[in-house]
FINURO-63800 format. One record per residue (C-alpha): residue in one letter; x, z, y. Coordinates in steps of 0.001 Angstrom, whole numbers, plus 500000, padded with zeros to 6 digits. Each point is the difference from the previous one (the first is absolute). Example, Ala and Ser with C-alpha at 12.3 -4.5 7.8 and 13.67 -1.06 7.14 Angstrom:
a512300507800495500 s501370499340503440 
This chain:
x358915730895567010 x498607503110498330 x501766503342499676 x501401499208496578 x503014498233501407 x501274503329501331 x500755501012496405 x502550497191499649 x503203500502501918 x501219496389500137 x500128498233503356 x497381497320500494 x501376496472499710 x499966497560502851 x496999497720499777 x502132496852500112 x501847500902496798 x497871502024497681 x501857501312496997 x498286498869496833 x499681502768497434 x498817499831496379 x498426503197498805 x499952500686496244 x496294500812499771 x499370501829496748 x496405501070500562 x501115503568500675 x499560501972503184 x503693500161500892 x500693496245500165 x496606499501501686 x500897502331502867 x503464498420500196 x498333496606500607 x497558501490502479 x502729501649502119 x502069496852500100 x497008497878501009 x499041502428502737 x503612500078501251 x499644496260500677 x501906498420497116 x499051496834498169 x499018501580496681 x498840498610496686 x499222501783496742 x501582498969496736 x498739501419496698 x502331499702497045 x498929500036496404 x502774501118497744 x498426500947496717 x497336498562497676 x500418501761496661 x497831503115499620 x501539501182496701 x500564503743500214 x498505500371503481 x497551502816500618 x497845498282502624 x497457497211499974 x501026496527498941 x499447498462503430 x501319502632502400 x502251497484501779 x496930497829500706 x498296502955501677 x503181500723502008 x500144496363501126 x496325500090500986 x500505503123502102 x503188498557501554 x498132496855501026 x497212502107501519 x502580501985501977 x501592496784501309 x496600498718501037 x499181503262501757 x503297500100501860 x499769496254500806 x503154498693498365 x500567497128497562 x500139500922496301 x502071498351497276 x500683500563496312 x503173499504498004 x500589500407496250 x503459501489499311 x499218501119496479 x502720497842498385 x502847501393502024 x498508503514499839 x500132499833496207 x503609498811500085 x501296502415502625 x497885503130499446 x498197500047496664 x502851498590497925 x502322502486501755 x497655502802498911 x500003498886496387 x503788499578499976 x500619503458501447 x497587501778497642 x501506498114497025 x503418501454500978 x498566503528500138 x500119500092503826 x497113500668502390 x499462497213502597 x498351500192503403 x497904496813500301 x498756500883503512 x503560499956501355 x500650496683498359 x496667498592501178 x500987500650503615 x503492498564499590 x499123496922497925 x496376499241500946 x498681501420503265 x503182499490501983 x501329497009498107 x497535497610498327 x497092501024502241 x502221500015503070 x501223496487499165 x496420498790499572 x499017501513503365 x502957498409501742 x499017496597498623 x496550500570501501 x501545500464503412 x500335503804500152 x502782501595502034 x499583503416498389 x498219501640497085 x498117503295500348 x498836502405497328 x498097503261499887 x502947502140498927 x500339503484501447 x503533499655501358 x501587499111503316 x502548497418501088 x502441500201502842 x502588497571501329 x503382500949501405 x502427497587501597 x503686500366499134 x502965499501502284 x500238496427498707 x496410499335501082 x498765499668496389 x496783501914499221 x499881502550497185 x496623500932498577 x499170503563499027 x497276501232497579 x498612503384500996 x497632502222498081 x496319499672500851 x498635502501502489 x497503501260497398 x502019502252497664 x497297499689497342 x500068496178500030 x503596499054500745 x500688496851497961 x503545499245501095 x501196500765496462 x498283496837498725 x501961497882502531 x503364501383498965 x501337496645498688 x499234497902503145 x502853498174501724 x500730499519503683 x498838496406499671 x496639501095498603 x499598502733502585 x500621497537502813 x496665498362499152 x498029503175499147 x497481502015502009 x498326503298499099 x497241500444502579 x498521503299498657 x503211501886499237 x499600502242503061 x496450501016498994 x498572502645497723 x497657498883497215 x496913501706501577 x500726498087503213 x500083496715498071 x496643500810498371 x498606500881503426 x501138496716501541 x498538498044497095 x496667501815500195 x499764499540503790 x500642496271499554 x497451499887497141 x502521498413497660 x498619499386496492 x503068501830498515 x499542503175502067 x498801502109497039 x501844498162497251 x502035502277497769 x503766499633499916 x501353497833497166 x501775501801497180 x502371499045497209 x502407497084499842 x500176497674503019 x497405497220499471 x499386501060496397 x498270503314500593 x499687503009497729 x501012499229496455 x500172501528496568 x503763499634499701 x500360499711496186 x497204497403499812 x501492498065502914 x503535500039498566 x498876499109496485 x499426496463501266 x503761499540499540 x501394503221498506 x499068500925496465 x499153503587499194 x502114501850497458 x499313503503498800 x502786502460500751 x500656503720500052 x499356502439502814 x502696502658499890 x499772503248501961 x503241501457501373 x499986503748500458 x501661501607502986 x502382501856497662 x501698496680499313 x501522499878503508 x501800503274499516 x502022498276497291 x500316496569501647 x503506499556501415 x499087496989502159 x497093501890501556 x502159503083500726 x502709497820501502 x497508498188502224 x498449503258501243 x503441501426500673 x501022496941502029 x496844500123502063 x500477503699500717 x503647499406500995 x499122497425502681 x496838501690501252 x499887503598501167 x497173500198502536 x500563496383501029 x501843497096498432 x503676500095500937 x501340496593500970 x503627500967499570 x499422501201496428 x497944496899499238 x502851497833501269 x502293501663497439 x497808498967497062 x501401497211497851 x497849497187498630 x499635501689496611 x498660503165501621 x497585497979502125 x498817498250496853 x499327503373498324 x497937501091502996 x498019496759500110 x499503499177496302 x496921501094498030 x500584502101496922 x500004498182496709 x498274501429496927 x501021499169496457 x496882499758497871 x502008500095496777 x501364503387501058 x496729501230501443 x499778502810497547 x503468500895501254 x501397502759497908 x497616499024497224 x500948502640497471 x501663499034496734 x498628501256496715 x502601502760500034 x498927501035503522 x496338500005499082 x500715502218496998 x502005502344502211 x497239500063502592 x497407500712497321 x502104502822498654 x500340501418503489 x503788499806500113 x499977497266502661 x497939499605503162 x497802496904500013 x501666496929501525 x498533499044503367 x497626497038500122 x500424498055503212 x497418497282499413 x497293498747497708 x497761496976499484 x496526500751501349 x498165496667499902 x500018496231500168 x499757497370502743 x499364496254500100 x503264498865501644 x502451501369502521 x499316497028502336 x496541501399500759 x501292503323501345 x502184501157502852 x502190503020500773 x498005502752501692 x496702498858498499 x497754502780498711 x496835498100499020 x499375497602497189 x501773501672497087 x496938502020498877 x502050502787498523 x498691503569500252 x501107503400498946 x501992500922503109 x499379502561502755 x501297497646502663 x499847496241500336 x502624498001498123 x502006497416501921 x501989497012498863 x503657500829500695 x501666496974498382 x499238496812498129 x502275498294497521 x499045496328499441 x502580499466497254 x498369502531497667 x496553499754501645 x500050503760500620 x498388502010502812 x501392503406500905 x497789502547501727 x500284503509501426 x497461502642500889 x499429500876503636 x500757498247503290 x503278501901500405 x501336499133496563 x503779499449500296 x499700496520498507 x497770498924502883 x502456501002502692 x503079498148501213 x502275500509503014 x501037496391500558 x499442496307499273 x501947496776500192 x499238496514501373 x502062497048498759 x502107498193502644 x498193496698499598 x496583501674500587 x500778501958503162 x497867498652502861 x500584500855503643 x497216499227502417 x502424501014502755 x502943497836498948 x501972501295503004 x499985503460498387 x501103498989496512 x502249502571498343 x503565499198498907 x501717501259496850 x501097503593500430 x497439500721502704 x497596502975499899 x496835500472502070 x497101502433500123 x496528498431499971 x496429500764499013 x498967498366496727 x496852499484497982 x499766498655496445 x496289499295499880 x497155499227502414 x498490503051501699 x502868502249498950 x501136502142502941 x503417498967501253 x502835501872498281 x503360501044501440 x502771498079498323 x503555498668500301 x500806496325499346 x503418499316498502 x501254496415499887 x502562499275497355 x501347496733498566 x497755500377496943 x496731500674501819 x498059502124502475 x499394503609498922 x497246502102501550 x500448503786499555 x497062502233500903 x500120503517501360 x497124500914497698 x499766498594496481 x497362497270499798 x497224499793497417 x499476496796498108 x502823497715501245 x498984496750498343 x502206496910499464 x498401496940501565 x498231501867502786 x501324499627503563 x502008502617501812 x499576499579503756 x502053501685502732 x498996500847503570 x501709501152503178 x497319502090501721 x496973497690499791 x501931496747499654 x500293498449496519 x503534498683499583 x500293498737496418 x499014500234496367 x500848499094496449 x498541500275496487 x501276503019498082 x502377498802497311 x500380503412498402 
């Protein structure tokens, strides 16, 4: 045994009953080191490469990148001394991940294909394939940790903990896994830092040691989103409307929302005051503002007003918004996006603050602190709330303080979760930028991920 096994904190199996583990070898350095550590710890390991995507329409890499990945993965398996197999899961990947993407974008929501890939492919279809090949467990190169606790009834509960590397923690992408899936999952590098993984790979002379990390959509890669989506979603020219900050001074819903948030907050969120909120008030806190394009030139002056303004007997009516450009379809854009509109003439960047599929209108605001970008709360529909720790599931009327993130790599935010009969509300201490329907909100207790759900509004 070499020194590499000291990096993996699992006990070595008894020689009479070696646990058989399938490693999802992707050709990257992370899964390669996961396989190496398991092999050196004495497990019966085999590598399984999955191909999930063939179509290169809209992708920004070479046509045969998956072939290169497979070639590297096979070289890694040969170097480590483990069997190597290949499985094509492209049909189910299209059904469970790609079609989900198209459906969500068509509804004006923003999906997270990597979350769905882990739930539906890596720890479902791939796991099933590995089990049929005799595997007891499946291992991946995710930067997260797993722990097992035994309850009073003797039944194990599996915990997902954040990866030890704060710059590479990937627990967010596993936020939809179930206890059944976790019972068969291993994450051998979750306790390591990325530089340590590179060092182990280089010392072992693995062919993937210097391979760059993959980017973009899981198994698809980096894409030109409009081109990719135009395979199924037609482009339609629509207006880009800029909302000026002066609008919010006259918006009753906005003022009411800000007042509610201030009432329950102070220096910290006040649970007692939150408990007193009724469902309508929670909905005001959690709902995005709606903009009426037909009334966009709110206070559009009548002829009489214009004559009075021209004569100087009446101050000009305020203009709260104006059309500043065109786009090719709301489905190709997402809230919080600042690139891709190609509209100039502003001191600061303009951000998408809302999309309206019905009228094919995009609303934008100038600056990353524009009021339209910020919201104090969100809601998750009852049928989409997912608890990894089912023993901690909240009941109607219950309130808890947790840490929450609404996108990968976002620092954890202080928040209060409020469970009501019509959904789960998450109220943040600090207003959040770019809350986007379709993306996943994930809540943590310390470094343990407890549950998640797609943002409904």
